[in-house]
C-alpha positions, 0 to 999 in steps of 0.5 A: 492477517494484519500487517503494519509497514513502515514507509521510507522516503514518502510523506506517509509514515506507515501503512496498515492493512489486512490480507486474507486469501490474497485479498486486501482490506482495511488499508490505512495510511498514517500521514500523506495526502489524506484524500488521495490515500483514502481513494487508493484504499477504497479502490483496492478494498477487496482487490487481489494483492497481486493486482495492486502490486502490478498496478502500483509498483514503480509509481513515483511521486515528484522527484522521488524514486517511490511514492505512497502507492509504490510503498503499498506495493512493497508492503504487499509484496513483503506480506505475501512472503509471510503468508 
């Protein structure tokens, strides 16, 4: 299933990804720190969503109370509720 998540309070404006049988694929961030976000996407390709949530939830960016990684964790939590 394909998901699109509009982020808030971070540089990336949107995150898209697929979720099949609890596994993440095709993660794409729109905006943000291109190299870092591509690396996150590569590292999580094929990973269990629950693993990614556990690792990324609460990650902060500078003075913000969230980050692009934390926003991905939130997006995955929302997606798991829908499937």
